[in-house]
Backbone bond lengths (Angstrom), bond angles and torsions (degrees), N, CA, C in turn:
res aa  C-N    CA-C-N  psi(-1)  N-CA   C-N-CA  omega(-1)  CA-C   N-CA-C  phi
1 M - - - 1.449 - - 1.378 119.29 -
2 S 1.388 124.66 130.01 1.450 125.57 -175.72 1.439 109.86 -80.09
3 D 1.321 115.48 158.09 1.437 124.46 -175.58 1.639 107.59 -61.59
4 E 1.372 116.54 -31.95 1.539 118.15 -179.27 1.564 110.15 -62.69
5 N 1.312 117.94 -21.28 1.466 118.63 -174.44 1.730 107.60 -96.15
6 A 1.304 116.79 -9.20 1.483 115.56 -177.08 1.509 108.10 -61.69
7 G 1.262 114.86 131.74 1.535 118.59 178.05 1.559 114.14 86.45
8 A 1.243 113.88 -4.22 1.471 118.65 -174.32 1.594 112.95 -59.42
9 L 1.313 114.42 -27.03 1.428 122.16 -176.55 1.577 111.75 -108.13
10 A 1.371 116.21 4.55 1.397 120.09 -173.24 1.549 111.80 -57.77
11 G 1.438 115.79 131.53 1.378 123.07 -177.77 1.611 113.48 92.16
12 K 1.351 115.91 -6.55 1.413 114.80 -179.10 1.569 107.50 -96.56
13 K 1.361 112.62 151.06 1.390 121.51 -175.39 1.523 107.56 -120.72
14 G 1.414 116.79 126.07 1.433 121.83 -175.37 1.423 117.97 -134.53
15 L 1.257 118.52 145.74 1.504 125.82 179.27 1.508 106.59 -103.23
16 V 1.372 112.91 131.81 1.483 123.63 175.79 1.464 111.38 -116.88
17 V 1.303 117.38 117.71 1.508 120.52 177.67 1.529 111.48 -118.86
18 G 1.211 118.66 122.24 1.480 125.66 177.67 1.521 118.44 118.79
19 I 1.328 118.58 17.54 1.458 116.34 163.36 1.444 117.38 -68.73
20 A 1.279 116.47 130.54 1.573 118.77 -178.80 1.451 102.03 -117.32
21 N 1.388 118.53 -40.48 1.419 119.18 -176.89 1.533 110.91 -168.95
22 E 1.258 123.99 -178.47 1.413 125.50 -167.78 1.543 109.00 -65.04
23 S 1.311 122.91 -18.45 1.449 126.52 -178.53 1.501 111.99 -91.78
24 S 1.266 118.54 0.87 1.437 128.10 177.92 1.652 118.02 -68.59
25 I 1.223 115.29 132.88 1.434 115.18 -178.23 1.591 105.72 -60.11
26 A 1.272 114.86 -36.63 1.543 117.18 -178.05 1.515 108.85 -63.85
27 Y 1.339 117.52 -36.84 1.473 118.77 177.46 1.524 113.31 -64.47
28 A 1.264 115.55 -44.08 1.562 121.90 176.83 1.559 109.70 -56.22
29 C 1.393 111.05 -44.64 1.506 111.88 179.41 1.497 112.34 -67.88
30 A 1.258 114.83 -44.73 1.613 121.30 178.73 1.486 106.18 -55.44
31 R 1.286 122.35 -43.76 1.437 125.96 -174.09 1.555 108.03 -66.27
32 D 1.352 119.56 -39.62 1.435 118.62 175.27 1.522 111.87 -69.21
33 F 1.362 118.34 -41.22 1.445 124.00 -179.76 1.460 102.59 -55.60
34 A 1.210 128.08 -60.31 1.436 135.71 -175.91 1.545 107.68 -53.31
35 A 1.279 116.39 -50.66 1.601 117.51 -172.45 1.520 106.73 -67.87
36 Q 1.287 119.53 -24.44 1.489 120.43 179.04 1.571 111.13 -92.67
37 G 1.319 116.41 9.16 1.500 118.65 172.23 1.556 117.90 103.02
38 A 1.257 116.67 -1.29 1.470 117.16 -174.50 1.630 111.36 -77.72
39 A 1.219 117.79 149.08 1.383 123.68 174.41 1.556 107.84 -93.93
40 L 1.264 119.71 137.47 1.493 128.30 -168.64 1.429 116.37 -116.49
41 A 1.352 114.67 143.69 1.537 119.71 163.68 1.535 99.37 -118.71
42 V 1.257 115.55 134.40 1.487 124.75 -171.67 1.569 106.68 -130.22
43 T 1.387 115.21 127.02 1.469 120.17 179.50 1.593 107.58 -104.60
44 Y 1.362 109.98 153.19 1.495 118.22 164.04 1.426 107.46 -123.72
45 L 1.431 108.31 155.45 1.562 114.93 -174.55 1.467 116.87 -64.99
46 N 1.485 115.83 -46.77 1.498 116.30 -178.63 1.477 107.17 -161.79
47 D 1.267 111.34 -171.08 1.558 116.70 179.03 1.553 113.95 -59.04
48 K 1.326 112.79 -30.40 1.499 116.52 -178.08 1.423 110.70 -74.30
49 A 1.396 114.83 -29.48 1.544 114.94 -175.65 1.510 109.84 -89.60
50 E 1.399 117.87 -22.61 1.463 121.56 -170.43 1.619 110.13 -52.07
51 P 1.297 118.64 -51.08 1.574 115.05 179.55 1.408 116.30 -56.30
52 H 1.266 119.77 -23.83 1.472 124.53 175.01 1.530 116.26 -78.51
53 V 1.424 114.64 -40.45 1.386 121.74 177.91 1.398 122.63 -87.05
54 R 1.432 116.21 -39.16 1.525 116.10 -175.88 1.541 111.21 -60.28
55 P 1.304 119.97 -40.04 1.576 113.57 -179.58 1.549 109.58 -59.92
56 L 1.315 118.95 -39.35 1.385 122.11 -177.14 1.542 108.29 -66.63
57 A 1.278 120.01 -40.34 1.432 126.30 -176.54 1.618 110.06 -67.91
58 E 1.349 109.26 -38.24 1.454 116.69 -178.74 1.593 109.26 -72.26
59 G 1.385 114.62 -34.24 1.409 115.69 -179.98 1.636 112.37 -70.24
60 L 1.392 110.49 -19.94 1.456 112.07 175.79 1.403 112.08 -90.82
61 G 1.371 119.86 1.77 1.435 120.41 178.91 1.525 115.44 80.05
62 A 1.365 116.29 18.15 1.506 120.02 -172.08 1.492 110.72 -53.85
63 D 1.330 115.35 137.00 1.512 120.10 177.70 1.573 109.93 -74.35
64 I 1.287 112.10 -38.11 1.451 123.46 -176.09 1.395 116.26 -125.11
65 I 1.394 116.47 129.37 1.582 118.91 -174.37 1.579 101.61 -135.71
66 V 1.234 122.68 108.14 1.344 127.12 -175.35 1.445 116.23 -141.65
67 P 1.437 120.23 155.30 1.431 116.10 -177.76 1.637 112.80 -82.84
68 C 1.290 112.47 155.69 1.504 116.59 -177.82 1.512 106.12 -157.02
69 D 1.282 116.01 106.57 1.497 127.37 162.80 1.476 106.87 -112.63
70 V 1.242 116.93 111.14 1.434 124.75 -165.86 1.748 106.16 -70.57
71 R 1.328 109.94 -16.73 1.410 115.66 174.13 1.555 118.61 -81.99
72 E 1.344 111.98 -9.02 1.452 118.17 179.30 1.549 109.97 -100.29
73 P 1.343 111.64 120.41 1.530 118.95 -175.44 1.527 111.20 -49.68
74 G 1.314 121.51 123.93 1.446 123.86 170.80 1.597 112.76 93.64
75 Q 1.282 117.32 -10.31 1.464 115.39 -173.09 1.587 109.08 -75.74
76 L 1.340 119.78 -43.77 1.383 124.27 176.00 1.488 110.73 -60.09
77 E 1.358 121.21 -48.64 1.376 121.44 178.70 1.550 109.80 -59.51
78 A 1.247 119.54 -36.16 1.548 119.00 177.22 1.359 116.92 -65.46
79 V 1.250 117.22 -26.49 1.591 125.53 176.42 1.544 103.64 -67.50
80 Y 1.279 120.65 -45.84 1.474 119.68 -176.76 1.498 111.88 -73.84
81 E 1.325 112.60 -35.33 1.498 111.86 175.83 1.522 113.88 -59.88
82 A 1.415 114.93 -39.71 1.435 118.41 177.20 1.550 111.75 -62.74
83 I 1.287 116.38 -37.08 1.470 120.89 176.39 1.487 113.15 -68.01
84 E 1.296 117.08 -41.28 1.494 118.27 172.08 1.477 117.28 -57.83
85 Q 1.359 110.92 -44.07 1.513 117.75 178.23 1.359 111.19 -66.26
86 R 1.272 120.80 -44.22 1.516 125.08 -178.31 1.408 117.65 -74.66
87 W 1.345 118.37 -46.78 1.468 120.81 -177.17 1.425 117.38 -116.44
88 G 1.370 117.43 -24.68 1.459 119.63 179.71 1.483 112.17 77.97
89 R 1.281 121.80 3.96 1.328 128.59 -177.36 1.454 119.36 -164.72
90 L 1.382 121.81 164.01 1.395 116.96 174.17 1.575 101.25 -141.97
91 D 1.324 114.50 147.15 1.531 118.64 -178.84 1.581 112.07 -115.32
92 F 1.379 116.10 -20.53 1.443 115.02 176.19 1.544 106.87 -166.36
93 L 1.312 113.12 157.59 1.501 115.64 174.27 1.531 103.74 -142.91
94 L 1.416 112.10 155.00 1.421 123.01 176.75 1.511 105.34 -121.45
95 H 1.328 119.25 119.76 1.484 127.96 176.67 1.592 105.55 -102.49
96 A 1.355 115.47 106.54 1.353 117.46 -177.15 1.564 112.45 -132.07
97 I 1.330 110.86 50.08 1.438 117.31 176.94 1.619 112.24 -119.60
98 A 1.269 113.28 153.64 1.432 115.55 176.29 1.672 101.80 -166.70
99 F 1.326 107.49 147.60 1.466 117.53 -177.87 1.530 111.08 -156.35
100 A 1.316 116.15 140.09 1.450 125.78 165.37 1.478 112.35 -140.81
101 P 1.323 120.26 136.12 1.444 118.17 174.44 1.490 113.21 -49.07
102 R 1.297 119.51 142.14 1.540 122.35 -172.44 1.556 108.10 -58.72
103 E 1.296 117.36 -46.18 1.439 113.77 -169.74 1.399 109.69 -67.51
104 D 1.410 120.31 -28.88 1.449 120.56 178.42 1.595 115.84 -82.29
105 L 1.326 108.73 -22.99 1.495 116.75 176.15 1.442 109.74 -73.90
106 H 1.305 121.68 -37.82 1.488 126.33 -179.63 1.495 114.25 -85.46
107 G 1.204 117.20 -10.09 1.496 115.37 -179.13 1.536 112.09 -101.66
108 R 1.336 117.32 179.47 1.408 123.21 175.75 1.508 110.02 -62.52
109 V 1.357 116.10 155.03 1.467 122.60 178.12 1.452 104.51 -67.97
110 V 1.332 121.71 -43.29 1.405 123.70 179.95 1.517 118.16 -58.04
111 D 1.329 113.22 -21.88 1.460 122.12 -179.55 1.479 111.15 -99.17
112 A 1.321 118.49 2.93 1.497 118.83 -176.98 1.570 114.75 -64.71
113 S 1.121 115.98 133.25 1.490 121.77 -177.95 1.604 108.50 -70.78
114 R 1.377 112.51 151.24 1.422 112.50 176.35 1.504 115.08 -64.23
115 E 1.281 117.19 -40.91 1.508 122.53 176.18 1.552 108.17 -61.26
116 G 1.300 116.55 -39.48 1.631 116.09 -175.39 1.560 105.24 -73.74
117 F 1.245 118.27 -41.05 1.443 118.98 179.29 1.514 113.66 -60.77
118 L 1.385 118.40 -48.48 1.305 124.47 175.88 1.571 114.09 -60.48
119 T 1.217 114.45 -44.19 1.541 118.39 175.86 1.598 112.84 -60.24
120 A 1.362 117.13 -42.35 1.376 119.57 178.78 1.509 110.50 -66.32
121 M 1.359 120.15 -44.27 1.492 126.20 177.35 1.462 109.38 -58.64
122 D 1.343 119.35 -41.82 1.570 122.60 -172.10 1.577 105.04 -71.37
123 V 1.247 114.20 -54.54 1.578 116.71 -174.80 1.506 108.68 -63.82
124 S 1.331 116.77 -54.53 1.444 124.42 -170.14 1.489 117.42 -76.83
125 C 1.226 118.98 -24.92 1.452 121.01 -174.95 1.639 115.15 -129.70
126 H 1.280 112.38 -55.83 1.484 116.72 -176.45 1.633 110.87 -59.65
127 S 1.404 112.78 -31.75 1.464 117.92 177.90 1.467 112.96 -57.96
128 F 1.399 117.49 -34.19 1.399 126.38 -178.47 1.513 104.32 -68.27
129 I 1.285 124.82 -46.28 1.442 127.20 179.84 1.672 107.27 -63.10
130 R 1.303 117.30 -41.67 1.524 113.72 176.34 1.510 109.53 -64.45
131 M 1.366 120.39 -43.59 1.514 119.05 -179.06 1.547 108.64 -64.04
132 A 1.343 125.71 -34.99 1.320 124.27 174.26 1.586 114.56 -64.08
133 R 1.347 114.64 -44.03 1.437 118.44 178.10 1.601 109.31 -60.51
134 L 1.237 115.52 -40.05 1.508 115.08 -174.97 1.557 110.98 -77.40
135 A 1.308 115.21 -25.94 1.470 126.10 -177.87 1.596 108.76 -72.39
136 E 1.316 110.63 -41.00 1.607 115.09 -170.60 1.447 107.82 -48.25
137 P 1.352 128.26 -58.82 1.430 122.44 -173.48 1.538 115.16 -63.74
138 L 1.300 115.36 -13.93 1.415 115.70 176.86 1.573 116.61 -97.19
139 M 1.330 108.90 -0.13 1.503 120.05 179.00 1.626 107.46 -108.01
140 S 1.285 117.55 45.61 1.464 116.66 -174.86 1.510 113.88 -63.08
141 E 1.405 114.15 -22.07 1.501 118.76 178.70 1.493 110.47 -103.69
142 G 1.293 119.17 15.11 1.492 121.37 177.89 1.595 107.64 100.94
143 G 1.219 110.58 171.22 1.562 115.84 -175.48 1.498 111.09 177.37
144 C 1.344 112.03 -176.17 1.491 119.34 -179.02 1.417 107.65 -135.95
145 L 1.352 117.06 133.40 1.524 124.13 174.86 1.566 104.56 -118.44
146 M 1.398 113.65 137.05 1.363 119.65 -176.38 1.540 113.28 -135.45
147 T 1.182 121.16 143.23 1.527 125.51 173.55 1.454 114.87 -132.65
148 V 1.302 119.96 174.13 1.480 121.09 -176.10 1.455 108.29 -119.38
149 S 1.425 114.19 129.72 1.518 116.47 176.82 1.458 107.70 -122.76
150 F 1.319 119.95 -157.64 1.416 128.47 -175.66 1.585 109.03 -157.37
151 Y 1.351 115.96 144.95 1.506 117.88 173.88 1.533 114.96 -48.87
152 G 1.307 118.76 -22.70 1.517 118.95 -177.80 1.532 106.71 -67.50
153 A 1.271 123.23 -16.54 1.404 121.22 170.64 1.563 115.10 -65.75
154 E 1.216 116.13 -21.98 1.510 121.82 -173.38 1.491 109.42 -102.07
155 K 1.375 120.18 -42.01 1.457 127.39 -172.85 1.553 104.00 -131.93
156 V 1.258 114.43 154.59 1.403 126.13 174.11 1.679 110.31 -67.73
157 V 1.280 110.50 118.30 1.459 121.58 -177.79 1.551 105.42 -112.88
158 A 1.393 120.66 123.83 1.365 116.67 -177.87 1.577 114.32 -66.68
159 N 1.308 109.77 133.74 1.483 121.02 178.24 1.548 111.35 80.21
160 Y 1.335 117.48 2.92 1.555 119.66 174.32 1.489 110.88 -78.27
161 N 1.233 108.80 -29.27 1.547 118.63 172.65 1.522 113.26 40.53
162 L 1.298 120.19 -127.89 1.491 125.64 -170.47 1.475 108.18 -56.46
163 M 1.170 126.97 -29.65 1.504 120.61 -178.49 1.555 113.43 -71.07
164 G 1.364 118.95 -14.93 1.354 121.74 177.78 1.534 109.68 -66.40
165 P 1.315 120.96 -53.31 1.412 121.15 179.72 1.567 109.32 -65.09
166 V 1.315 118.91 -36.43 1.480 120.58 -176.84 1.548 108.48 -66.67
167 K 1.421 119.52 -43.26 1.426 117.70 -177.92 1.419 108.99 -73.95
168 A 1.378 124.03 -23.62 1.430 122.08 171.16 1.494 113.92 -61.38
169 A 1.265 114.07 -42.94 1.409 123.51 173.20 1.555 113.14 -54.74
170 L 1.261 108.27 -48.35 1.509 116.44 179.78 1.560 112.65 -63.23
171 E 1.313 119.34 -41.63 1.519 120.74 172.41 1.475 110.85 -63.59
172 S 1.302 125.11 -43.32 1.322 125.50 176.33 1.598 113.86 -59.72
173 T 1.347 109.99 -39.54 1.490 117.52 177.70 1.600 108.21 -61.29
174 V 1.324 114.59 -40.78 1.575 115.84 179.26 1.484 106.17 -56.48
175 K 1.285 125.67 -46.33 1.420 125.77 -175.19 1.354 116.37 -63.57
176 Y 1.420 114.11 -40.38 1.570 115.85 -178.07 1.503 106.40 -73.90
177 L 1.331 120.16 -40.76 1.554 124.45 175.64 1.549 110.67 -52.13
178 A 1.384 113.42 -48.09 1.445 116.97 -178.64 1.499 111.81 -63.11
179 A 1.350 119.35 -37.56 1.472 119.98 175.30 1.549 110.75 -67.63
180 E 1.268 121.50 -44.85 1.364 121.27 -172.35 1.556 108.40 -75.68
181 L 1.251 122.10 -38.57 1.493 124.40 -177.30 1.549 112.59 -87.63
182 G 1.248 122.86 -16.34 1.415 127.09 179.28 1.620 113.52 -42.44
183 P 1.380 110.28 -52.68 1.505 113.81 -174.02 1.524 110.61 -61.53
184 R 1.384 120.35 -18.53 1.483 123.55 178.11 1.527 107.58 -91.18
185 G 1.291 119.88 8.90 1.410 117.72 -174.50 1.448 121.79 68.82
186 I 1.331 112.77 20.13 1.567 122.65 174.44 1.487 111.34 -99.14
187 R 1.291 111.43 123.87 1.580 118.51 -179.85 1.471 106.44 -101.13
188 V 1.387 116.25 154.11 1.471 118.72 -175.83 1.570 103.53 -141.16
189 H 1.271 112.24 136.81 1.487 120.93 -177.41 1.415 114.39 -143.11
190 A 1.446 118.22 152.95 1.581 123.09 173.30 1.433 100.05 -117.41
191 L 1.403 112.02 131.09 1.498 118.10 169.00 1.503 105.64 -89.98
192 S 1.204 118.48 136.73 1.515 120.23 172.12 1.425 114.21 -124.89
193 P 1.208 119.15 89.96 1.513 126.12 -178.47 1.559 106.03 -72.69
194 G 1.296 114.79 162.23 1.469 121.12 171.92 1.490 106.70 -80.39
195 P 1.334 116.92 -174.70 1.517 115.92 179.21 1.613 110.77 -59.00
196 L 1.307 111.71 131.95 1.455 115.01 177.53 1.482 106.01 -137.74
197 K 1.364 114.81 144.29 1.499 125.24 -176.05 1.465 108.72 -74.09
198 T 1.372 122.11 82.15 1.453 120.24 178.20 1.545 105.87 -118.40
199 R 1.304 120.18 178.17 1.441 124.81 -179.38 1.451 109.12 -68.00
200 A 1.394 115.88 -37.61 1.438 118.59 178.35 1.567 111.80 -61.76
201 A 1.288 114.02 -42.15 1.481 117.86 -175.37 1.479 111.02 -66.95
202 S 1.396 119.95 -27.43 1.444 122.08 -177.69 1.580 112.83 -61.56
203 G 1.295 115.43 -14.32 1.531 120.38 -179.57 1.476 111.19 -83.89
204 I 1.373 117.58 -3.48 1.496 120.65 -177.66 1.547 107.08 -104.38
205 A 1.321 111.25 127.68 1.491 116.67 -172.92 1.576 110.69 -65.46
206 R 1.426 106.98 140.28 1.467 112.35 176.19 1.583 114.76 58.00
207 F 1.369 115.23 35.27 1.362 118.19 -174.79 1.562 113.69 -74.73
208 D 1.397 115.65 -22.93 1.474 117.57 175.65 1.540 109.76 -67.16
209 E 1.249 118.70 -32.76 1.439 120.89 174.98 1.467 114.03 -61.87
210 L 1.359 117.28 -47.25 1.372 125.01 174.52 1.476 115.88 -57.16
211 M 1.321 116.82 -36.05 1.527 123.55 174.68 1.533 109.03 -66.82
212 E 1.277 112.53 -44.21 1.591 113.43 -179.61 1.502 111.53 -65.93
213 Q 1.320 116.65 -43.37 1.511 118.90 177.44 1.565 115.21 -61.56
214 A 1.435 111.85 -39.68 1.395 112.37 175.74 1.412 116.39 -64.07
215 A 1.316 116.71 -40.93 1.503 123.32 176.21 1.467 112.64 -56.64
216 E 1.290 119.20 -38.98 1.456 126.53 -178.67 1.471 107.91 -72.09
217 R 1.202 123.02 -39.40 1.456 125.63 -168.60 1.514 110.52 -93.43
218 A 1.241 121.95 -22.63 1.441 121.94 -172.92 1.493 104.50 -70.66
219 P 1.423 115.85 146.43 1.451 121.96 -178.21 1.545 112.62 -53.95
220 R 1.304 117.37 -34.35 1.469 119.98 179.23 1.484 111.64 -90.76
221 H 1.208 118.64 1.40 1.515 122.63 174.75 1.536 108.70 54.60
222 Q 1.166 118.49 40.33 1.496 126.03 174.67 1.539 110.26 -155.83
223 L 1.330 114.25 166.96 1.487 117.17 173.34 1.521 109.12 -100.03
224 A 1.330 118.99 156.82 1.385 122.95 163.28 1.450 111.38 -73.14
225 D 1.387 122.18 164.92 1.347 123.63 174.28 1.564 113.42 -126.84
226 I 1.239 121.20 174.36 1.542 122.16 -172.88 1.462 111.12 -60.24
227 S 1.434 121.12 -23.34 1.487 115.44 -176.43 1.533 106.85 -79.66
228 D 1.381 116.40 -25.28 1.421 119.83 172.64 1.524 114.13 -60.85
229 V 1.279 115.61 -40.21 1.436 124.57 179.67 1.548 108.64 -67.67
230 G 1.327 113.14 -46.04 1.491 117.80 179.46 1.445 115.75 -56.14
231 A 1.353 114.92 -43.34 1.441 122.97 179.09 1.585 113.56 -62.01
232 T 1.376 110.95 -41.80 1.399 118.41 177.80 1.553 111.12 -61.00
233 A 1.405 109.06 -49.90 1.534 116.78 -175.16 1.537 103.79 -56.20
234 A 1.330 121.12 -48.90 1.414 123.30 -171.69 1.481 114.80 -62.79
235 F 1.367 110.84 -34.96 1.494 116.30 171.86 1.491 111.10 -64.02
236 L 1.323 117.82 -44.08 1.445 116.66 -178.67 1.450 124.33 -65.35
237 V 1.346 115.01 -31.21 1.415 126.26 172.90 1.560 110.81 -73.72
238 G 1.204 118.02 -17.13 1.532 121.94 -177.35 1.452 113.71 -80.32
239 D 1.383 115.37 163.43 1.432 122.64 176.28 1.484 113.94 -63.78
240 R 1.250 120.29 -21.31 1.480 118.18 176.98 1.466 116.92 -70.73
241 A 1.331 115.13 -17.33 1.444 121.11 175.45 1.548 118.89 -100.24
242 R 1.412 112.93 17.70 1.292 120.68 -173.82 1.633 119.35 -56.83
243 S 1.320 112.17 -21.97 1.425 115.84 178.25 1.488 114.32 -94.31
244 L 1.307 120.26 6.33 1.397 129.68 175.20 1.534 119.44 -102.63
245 T 1.347 112.30 120.63 1.486 117.54 176.45 1.486 115.07 -150.46
246 G 1.279 118.77 161.82 1.503 121.71 172.75 1.535 114.74 64.62
247 N 1.286 115.65 25.81 1.547 123.70 -177.01 1.454 108.79 -103.75
248 V 1.374 112.28 150.76 1.339 122.89 159.54 1.577 110.61 -100.78
249 T 1.293 120.26 110.34 1.391 122.50 -170.19 1.552 110.80 -103.63
250 Y 1.340 116.12 112.46 1.477 123.36 -172.26 1.543 102.84 -84.21
251 V 1.375 110.13 136.56 1.501 122.88 174.95 1.411 106.71 -127.21
252 D 1.284 124.20 71.26 1.420 125.77 -162.26 1.520 115.19 -148.29
253 C 1.319 114.44 20.93 1.452 124.32 -178.72 1.508 110.65 58.28
254 G 1.316 121.37 24.88 1.428 126.90 -178.79 1.545 114.41 84.40
255 Y 1.275 117.52 8.73 1.555 114.14 177.90 1.542 116.99 -53.63
256 H 1.388 111.51 -29.57 1.518 111.43 -171.74 1.592 111.64 -69.80
257 I 1.450 118.80 -17.27 1.360 120.58 -178.13 1.487 113.61 -80.68
258 V 1.243 113.65 -14.73 1.447 119.73 -179.89 1.566 118.33 -130.01
259 G 1.334 110.69 -3.66 1.483 117.08 177.78 1.490 113.57 -67.15
């Protein structure tokens, strides 16, 4: 982060959902948010994840550190209750979670089970809608909602399988939420990084091959990294991006134009 950005998010309050470890996209974004002066609420998935996430959140000076499994009734609502009690408002949120059962993720889309499809849609897409609905009353002066997508939402990517249709739904959701919440000054974005070596990506078969191919084909002949995504996210939640909404923002060294 350059010195000119220091303090750009001072006074803003943000929720970050999806940090798993220091290689997470969500962590890179949270790191930039904090470095630019934002106060953060950070969630962790469960007791098993807490020892990996809490030290990172504490290192960022997070005001709120709470569990959040969107599949558990009441947990997401409890996060927003904590935010309302501590801050009374919310300026931005980052939704960086996705999940599909392994057998459905590794199989053909045509073979996906009903249960697997519904689970993937619920965790990866509908949870963003739920977060937006809960955030709306806390964003009385406007705000920014962000989620994380991938190029496989737009084009067929080998082995991305079920997550392709799910991310396509997520990107469409971003546009509809932007239209519905725009009059309230709430902007909505999807970040679409190129292939990145994260824990989530490790569940996709032959992902290393995809990364190599993307680096070869991208106009810059390299991959973006999580710090590039973090810098972009911090810009989008800031006031300088106040005229931007409803976009899928590619952070992939141009791979999407040739992929």
